[in-house]
C-alpha positions as CSV (number, residue, x, y, z in Angstrom):
1,M,-6.1,13.2,-9.4
2,K,-5.3,15.6,-6.9
3,Y,-5.8,14.9,-2.8
4,Q,-5.2,18.5,-2.3
5,N,-8.9,19.1,-0.3
6,H,-7.4,16.3,2.2
7,I,-5.7,17.7,4.7
8,N,-5.5,15.0,6.6
9,P,-3.3,12.1,5.4
10,E,-5.2,9.4,6.9
11,D,-8.0,10.8,4.4
12,T,-6.0,11.1,1.9
13,L,-4.7,7.6,2.3
14,L,-8.7,6.2,2.7
15,S,-9.2,7.7,-0.6
16,V,-6.0,6.8,-2.5
17,S,-6.1,3.5,-1.3
18,Q,-10.3,3.0,-2.0
19,E,-9.7,4.3,-4.8
20,W,-6.7,2.0,-5.5
21,E,-9.1,-1.2,-4.0
22,Q,-12.0,0.0,-6.1
23,L,-10.5,-0.3,-9.3
24,V,-9.0,-4.0,-8.5
25,Q,-12.0,-4.8,-7.5
26,G,-14.0,-3.6,-10.8
27,I,-11.3,-5.3,-13.0
28,E,-11.7,-8.9,-10.4
29,S,-15.4,-8.4,-11.0
30,L,-15.2,-7.5,-14.6
31,G,-13.8,-10.6,-15.7
32,N,-14.2,-11.7,-18.9
33,M,-16.2,-8.5,-19.6
34,A,-12.9,-6.5,-19.4
35,D,-11.1,-5.7,-22.2
36,G,-7.9,-7.7,-21.8
37,H,-5.8,-5.9,-22.4
38,A,-6.4,-2.5,-20.3
39,Y,-6.6,-5.6,-16.9
40,K,-3.5,-6.8,-18.3
41,F,-2.6,-3.6,-17.7
42,I,-3.7,-3.1,-14.1
43,R,-2.8,-6.4,-13.3
44,M,0.8,-5.6,-13.9
45,L,0.9,-1.9,-12.1
46,E,-0.9,-4.2,-9.2
47,N,2.3,-6.2,-9.0
48,S,4.6,-3.6,-10.0
49,A,7.8,-1.4,-7.8
50,L,7.2,1.2,-9.8
51,E,10.4,0.5,-11.6
52,H,8.2,1.8,-14.8
53,R,6.3,4.7,-14.7
54,S,5.9,5.4,-18.5
55,V,2.4,4.7,-20.2
56,S,4.7,3.0,-23.6
57,Y,6.9,0.5,-21.0
58,F,3.6,-1.1,-20.4
59,A,2.1,-0.9,-23.9
60,N,5.7,-2.7,-25.3
61,Q,5.1,-4.7,-22.3
62,L,2.1,-5.7,-24.0
63,N,3.1,-5.4,-27.3
64,I,0.6,-2.8,-28.2
65,H,1.3,1.1,-28.9
66,K,0.6,3.2,-26.2
67,D,-2.6,5.0,-27.9
68,Y,-4.2,1.7,-27.9
69,L,-3.4,0.7,-24.4
70,R,-4.7,4.5,-23.5
71,Q,-8.1,4.1,-26.0
72,R,-8.7,0.5,-24.2
73,C,-8.5,2.0,-20.1
74,I,-11.1,4.8,-21.3
75,E,-12.6,2.6,-22.3
76,S,-12.9,0.2,-19.9
77,F,-12.3,2.7,-17.0
78,G,-13.0,5.6,-17.6
79,H,-9.3,7.3,-16.8
80,S,-6.1,7.1,-18.7
81,P,-2.8,4.6,-18.4
82,S,-1.3,8.1,-17.4
83,Y,-4.1,8.0,-14.5
84,F,-3.5,5.2,-12.9
85,I,0.3,5.3,-13.5
86,K,-0.1,8.4,-10.6
87,L,-2.9,6.6,-8.7
88,K,-0.5,3.3,-7.4
89,L,2.3,6.0,-7.0
90,T,0.2,8.0,-4.5
91,H,-1.1,5.4,-2.4
92,E,3.0,4.2,-2.4
93,S,3.8,7.1,-1.1
94,C,1.4,8.0,1.5
95,K,1.7,4.5,2.8
96,L,5.2,4.8,2.8
97,L,5.2,8.5,4.8
98,S,3.1,6.9,6.5
99,E,3.7,3.3,7.7
100,T,7.5,4.0,8.1
101,N,9.5,5.7,9.4
102,L,12.1,6.0,5.9
103,Y,14.4,8.9,5.1
104,I,12.3,11.1,2.1
105,S,15.4,9.9,0.5
106,E,15.2,6.4,1.2
107,I,11.2,6.3,0.1
108,A,11.8,8.3,-3.2
109,D,14.8,5.8,-3.9
110,K,12.6,2.9,-3.3
111,L,10.2,4.6,-5.4
112,H,12.3,5.0,-7.9
113,F,13.2,8.7,-8.4
114,E,16.3,10.1,-9.9
115,D,16.3,12.5,-6.5
116,P,14.4,12.9,-3.2
117,S,13.9,16.9,-5.0
118,Y,11.8,15.5,-7.5
119,F,9.5,12.6,-5.7
120,T,9.5,16.2,-3.1
121,R,7.9,18.1,-6.4
122,T,5.5,15.2,-7.9
123,F,3.9,14.3,-4.1
124,K,3.5,18.1,-3.6
125,K,1.3,18.5,-7.0
126,Q,-0.2,15.4,-5.9
127,V,-1.3,15.2,-2.6
128,G,-1.1,19.4,-1.5
129,V,1.3,19.0,1.3
130,S,5.3,18.0,1.0
131,P,5.9,14.6,2.0
132,K,7.6,16.1,5.4
133,N,4.5,17.6,6.5
134,Y,2.9,15.0,5.1
135,R,4.3,12.6,7.8
136,K,4.1,14.9,10.6
137,I,0.6,15.4,10.3
138,A,0.2,11.6,9.9
139,Q,2.9,10.9,12.8
140,A,0.8,13.8,14.8
141,S,-3.5,12.1,14.1
142,P,-4.2,9.8,17.0
143,S,-4.3,6.1,15.4
144,S,-1.3,6.9,14.1
145,Q,0.4,6.9,18.0
146,N,-0.7,3.4,18.8
147,T,1.2,1.8,15.7
148,S,4.9,0.6,16.2
149,Y,7.4,1.3,13.4
């Protein structure tokens, strides 16, 4: 899951948001047909503040092995739990960069990164630009000029 082809932050945020929303809606539409463990994992992740990002943590919360959670997620949704964790993290990162004036260090702290440089490396790997450049482009885009921070 890399959004490097998207230079426009609005497109990146839209892509990440749409993918996350489609996942959540897809799970809701499956109802009882979705695997219980995979469903509960996505719900936990959806409500998570991302202080925990390891598959092992979520598997332990569900009283199952991380490999079993991985298997259930892939069978139910076509992706691994780590994919969904990265998707949620990218979604929250893009949103905070686009919609707030928090310092990068504050965003890193809010998303429970050990330090801002690790957040920057992770974000750049996922999105293709640094958080600073992402924000600059987002603030220069026409629709963001109508937004008050």
